C-alpha atoms as an extended CHARMM CRD file, in Angstrom:
* protein
*
       116  EXT
         1         1  MET       CA             39.6770000000       57.9220000000       80.5470000000  PROA      1               0.0000000000
         2         2  GLY       CA             36.0890000000       59.1420000000       81.3850000000  PROA      2               0.0000000000
         3         3  ILE       CA             34.9050000000       58.0980000000       78.0190000000  PROA      3               0.0000000000
         4         4  GLY       CA             35.7370000000       54.7480000000       78.2260000000  PROA      4               0.0000000000
         5         5  ILE       CA             34.5300000000       54.1760000000       82.0030000000  PROA      5               0.0000000000
         6         6  PHE       CA             31.2650000000       55.7170000000       81.0020000000  PROA      6               0.0000000000
         7         7  THR       CA             30.1440000000       53.8710000000       77.9470000000  PROA      7               0.0000000000
         8         8  LYS       CA             27.0670000000       55.1920000000       75.9140000000  PROA      8               0.0000000000
         9         9  HSD       CA             24.8560000000       53.7320000000       78.3860000000  PROA      9               0.0000000000
        10        10  TYR       CA             25.6860000000       56.3990000000       81.0880000000  PROA      10              0.0000000000
        11        11  ARG       CA             24.5680000000       59.0440000000       78.8550000000  PROA      11              0.0000000000
        12        12  THR       CA             25.1020000000       62.1530000000       80.7440000000  PROA      12              0.0000000000
        13        13  ALA       CA             28.6110000000       61.0960000000       82.1690000000  PROA      13              0.0000000000
        14        14  HSD       CA             29.7890000000       59.8940000000       78.7110000000  PROA      14              0.0000000000
        15        15  GLY       CA             28.5890000000       62.8970000000       77.0940000000  PROA      15              0.0000000000
        16        16  ALA       CA             30.1980000000       65.1320000000       79.7990000000  PROA      16              0.0000000000
        17        17  ALA       CA             33.6400000000       63.1570000000       79.5680000000  PROA      17              0.0000000000
        18        18  ALA       CA             33.8570000000       63.2020000000       75.7850000000  PROA      18              0.0000000000
        19        19  THR       CA             32.7820000000       67.1530000000       75.2660000000  PROA      19              0.0000000000
        20        20  THR       CA             35.3740000000       68.0770000000       77.9840000000  PROA      20              0.0000000000
        21        21  ALA       CA             38.1650000000       65.7660000000       76.1140000000  PROA      21              0.0000000000
        22        22  PHE       CA             37.1950000000       67.1920000000       72.6250000000  PROA      22              0.0000000000
        23        23  PHE       CA             37.0190000000       70.8450000000       73.8400000000  PROA      23              0.0000000000
        24        24  PHE       CA             40.4970000000       70.5520000000       75.4360000000  PROA      24              0.0000000000
        25        25  ALA       CA             42.0340000000       68.4650000000       72.4080000000  PROA      25              0.0000000000
        26        26  GLY       CA             41.0220000000       71.4590000000       70.1610000000  PROA      26              0.0000000000
        27        27  LEU       CA             42.2290000000       73.9980000000       72.6760000000  PROA      27              0.0000000000
        28        28  SER       CA             45.4090000000       72.2070000000       73.2940000000  PROA      28              0.0000000000
        29        29  ALA       CA             45.9530000000       72.0930000000       69.3480000000  PROA      29              0.0000000000
        30        30  ILE       CA             45.5340000000       75.9120000000       69.1770000000  PROA      30              0.0000000000
        31        31  THR       CA             47.8880000000       76.9600000000       72.3970000000  PROA      31              0.0000000000
        32        32  SER       CA             50.3540000000       74.5080000000       71.3000000000  PROA      32              0.0000000000
        33        33  SER       CA             51.0180000000       76.5760000000       68.3510000000  PROA      33              0.0000000000
        34        34  LYS       CA             53.1340000000       79.0980000000       70.5380000000  PROA      34              0.0000000000
        35        35  VAL       CA             55.8450000000       76.5460000000       70.9090000000  PROA      35              0.0000000000
        36        36  LEU       CA             55.9460000000       75.3460000000       67.3670000000  PROA      36              0.0000000000
        37        37  LYS       CA             57.5590000000       76.9270000000       64.1920000000  PROA      37              0.0000000000
        38        38  LYS       CA             55.7020000000       77.2690000000       60.9600000000  PROA      38              0.0000000000
        39        39  PRO       CA             54.1810000000       75.7680000000       59.1880000000  PROA      39              0.0000000000
        40        40  LEU       CA             53.6460000000       73.3200000000       62.1760000000  PROA      40              0.0000000000
        41        41  SER       CA             52.0760000000       76.0700000000       64.2100000000  PROA      41              0.0000000000
        42        42  LEU       CA             49.4800000000       77.1850000000       61.2170000000  PROA      42              0.0000000000
        43        43  ILE       CA             48.4670000000       73.5390000000       60.7570000000  PROA      43              0.0000000000
        44        44  SER       CA             48.0040000000       72.9970000000       64.3720000000  PROA      44              0.0000000000
        45        45  VAL       CA             45.5640000000       76.1740000000       64.7820000000  PROA      45              0.0000000000
        46        46  ILE       CA             43.6580000000       75.0290000000       61.7400000000  PROA      46              0.0000000000
        47        47  LEU       CA             43.1980000000       71.4310000000       63.0810000000  PROA      47              0.0000000000
        48        48  GLY       CA             42.3090000000       73.2300000000       66.6350000000  PROA      48              0.0000000000
        49        49  MET       CA             39.6260000000       75.2180000000       64.7890000000  PROA      49              0.0000000000
        50        50  MET       CA             38.4130000000       72.3340000000       62.9000000000  PROA      50              0.0000000000
        51        51  THR       CA             37.9690000000       70.3030000000       66.1270000000  PROA      51              0.0000000000
        52        52  LEU       CA             36.2660000000       72.9710000000       68.0740000000  PROA      52              0.0000000000
        53        53  GLY       CA             34.0070000000       73.7470000000       64.7130000000  PROA      53              0.0000000000
        54        54  ALA       CA             33.0180000000       70.0850000000       64.5190000000  PROA      54              0.0000000000
        55        55  LEU       CA             32.4250000000       69.8770000000       68.1990000000  PROA      55              0.0000000000
        56        56  ALA       CA             30.0660000000       72.9110000000       68.1040000000  PROA      56              0.0000000000
        57        57  LEU       CA             28.1220000000       71.5190000000       64.9640000000  PROA      57              0.0000000000
        58        58  PHE       CA             27.7600000000       68.3120000000       66.9410000000  PROA      58              0.0000000000
        59        59  SER       CA             26.6170000000       69.8540000000       69.9250000000  PROA      59              0.0000000000
        60        60  LEU       CA             24.0960000000       72.0550000000       68.1590000000  PROA      60              0.0000000000
        61        61  GLY       CA             22.6890000000       68.8040000000       66.3500000000  PROA      61              0.0000000000
        62        62  MET       CA             22.5630000000       67.0960000000       69.5140000000  PROA      62              0.0000000000
        63        63  ILE       CA             20.6050000000       70.0790000000       70.7930000000  PROA      63              0.0000000000
        64        64  THR       CA             18.1790000000       70.3460000000       68.0680000000  PROA      64              0.0000000000
        65        65  SER       CA             17.6700000000       66.8110000000       67.1330000000  PROA      65              0.0000000000
        66        66  GLY       CA             16.2850000000       65.7450000000       70.7820000000  PROA      66              0.0000000000
        67        67  SER       CA             19.1490000000       63.3880000000       70.8540000000  PROA      67              0.0000000000
        68        68  LEU       CA             20.2610000000       64.5530000000       74.3520000000  PROA      68              0.0000000000
        69        69  THR       CA             17.1330000000       63.2860000000       76.2630000000  PROA      69              0.0000000000
        70        70  SER       CA             17.0950000000       59.8280000000       74.0970000000  PROA      70              0.0000000000
        71        71  ASP       CA             18.5270000000       56.7460000000       73.6750000000  PROA      71              0.0000000000
        72        72  ILE       CA             18.4340000000       57.3930000000       70.0410000000  PROA      72              0.0000000000
        73        73  ALA       CA             20.9250000000       59.7060000000       68.3680000000  PROA      73              0.0000000000
        74        74  TYR       CA             18.7160000000       61.2410000000       65.8370000000  PROA      74              0.0000000000
        75        75  ASP       CA             19.8670000000       63.0090000000       62.6560000000  PROA      75              0.0000000000
        76        76  SER       CA             20.3480000000       66.7800000000       62.0520000000  PROA      76              0.0000000000
        77        77  GLU       CA             21.1270000000       69.2640000000       59.5700000000  PROA      77              0.0000000000
        78        78  PHE       CA             24.0850000000       70.3970000000       61.6980000000  PROA      78              0.0000000000
        79        79  TYR       CA             25.6030000000       66.9290000000       60.8430000000  PROA      79              0.0000000000
        80        80  MET       CA             25.9800000000       68.0100000000       57.2650000000  PROA      80              0.0000000000
        81        81  GLY       CA             24.7890000000       64.6840000000       55.7910000000  PROA      81              0.0000000000
        82        82  LEU       CA             27.2800000000       62.6810000000       57.9490000000  PROA      82              0.0000000000
        83        83  GLY       CA             25.0500000000       61.7200000000       60.8600000000  PROA      83              0.0000000000
        84        84  PRO       CA             25.9750000000       61.7850000000       64.1990000000  PROA      84              0.0000000000
        85        85  GLY       CA             28.8650000000       59.0440000000       64.1220000000  PROA      85              0.0000000000
        86        86  GLY       CA             30.1730000000       60.8810000000       61.1140000000  PROA      86              0.0000000000
        87        87  MET       CA             30.3150000000       64.1630000000       62.8090000000  PROA      87              0.0000000000
        88        88  GLU       CA             31.9280000000       62.5740000000       65.8060000000  PROA      88              0.0000000000
        89        89  HSD       CA             34.7190000000       61.3860000000       63.5070000000  PROA      89              0.0000000000
        90        90  MET       CA             35.0930000000       64.8840000000       62.0040000000  PROA      90              0.0000000000
        91        91  ILE       CA             35.8200000000       66.1460000000       65.4700000000  PROA      91              0.0000000000
        92        92  ILE       CA             38.4360000000       63.5210000000       66.5400000000  PROA      92              0.0000000000
        93        93  TYR       CA             40.2960000000       63.0630000000       63.2910000000  PROA      93              0.0000000000
        94        94  PRO       CA             41.6930000000       66.4930000000       63.1930000000  PROA      94              0.0000000000
        95        95  ALA       CA             42.5790000000       65.9850000000       67.0020000000  PROA      95              0.0000000000
        96        96  GLY       CA             44.2530000000       63.0090000000       66.1320000000  PROA      96              0.0000000000
        97        97  LEU       CA             46.4240000000       64.3890000000       63.2770000000  PROA      97              0.0000000000
        98        98  TRP       CA             47.4240000000       67.3410000000       65.4160000000  PROA      98              0.0000000000
        99        99  LEU       CA             48.5030000000       64.8520000000       68.4170000000  PROA      99              0.0000000000
       100       100  ALA       CA             50.6040000000       62.9100000000       65.7830000000  PROA      100             0.0000000000
       101       101  GLY       CA             52.2490000000       65.8650000000       64.6290000000  PROA      101             0.0000000000
       102       102  PHE       CA             53.0490000000       67.4650000000       68.1370000000  PROA      102             0.0000000000
       103       103  SER       CA             54.3710000000       64.2890000000       69.3910000000  PROA      103             0.0000000000
       104       104  TRP       CA             56.5560000000       63.9130000000       66.2500000000  PROA      104             0.0000000000
       105       105  HSD       CA             57.7450000000       67.3840000000       67.0640000000  PROA      105             0.0000000000
       106       106  LEU       CA             58.2890000000       66.6810000000       70.4630000000  PROA      106             0.0000000000
       107       107  LEU       CA             60.3090000000       63.4190000000       69.7120000000  PROA      107             0.0000000000
       108       108  THR       CA             62.4280000000       65.1110000000       67.3350000000  PROA      108             0.0000000000
       109       109  GLN       CA             63.5280000000       68.0390000000       69.6110000000  PROA      109             0.0000000000
       110       110  ARG       CA             67.2180000000       67.6990000000       70.7820000000  PROA      110             0.0000000000
       111       111  GLU       CA             67.9400000000       68.7440000000       74.3460000000  PROA      111             0.0000000000
       112       112  THR       CA             70.3980000000       71.5970000000       74.9110000000  PROA      112             0.0000000000
       113       113  GLN       CA             72.7660000000       71.4470000000       77.5370000000  PROA      113             0.0000000000
       114       114  THR       CA             74.1750000000       74.4250000000       79.4050000000  PROA      114             0.0000000000
       115       115  LYS       CA             77.6590000000       74.5860000000       80.4460000000  PROA      115             0.0000000000
       116       116  LYS       CA             78.3640000000       75.1180000000       83.9230000000  PROA      116             0.0000000000
């Protein structure tokens, strides 16, 4: 919600909200592996690590390129040739895939009734 409220024109608030959302998306993917069965638990960890790794590379790119203090997103070698927008997509795609898989898992679970 914070990413939508604080658009890119509110650079600091938007960056803080996006970083928080991306970080916890990756962390959620990793920790959800405790309640998932294989192979979804392994895929969940991999997608979470991909999200956090891409977030780390994106953050390093923002710091080293000087984009934190500018209205322009400069290119960095940490973006692996994708540019800042492409690297942002590499953060959100694994998180979105995990969210779809985890949602599917929750939707297909059957409730067990306890006898009284």
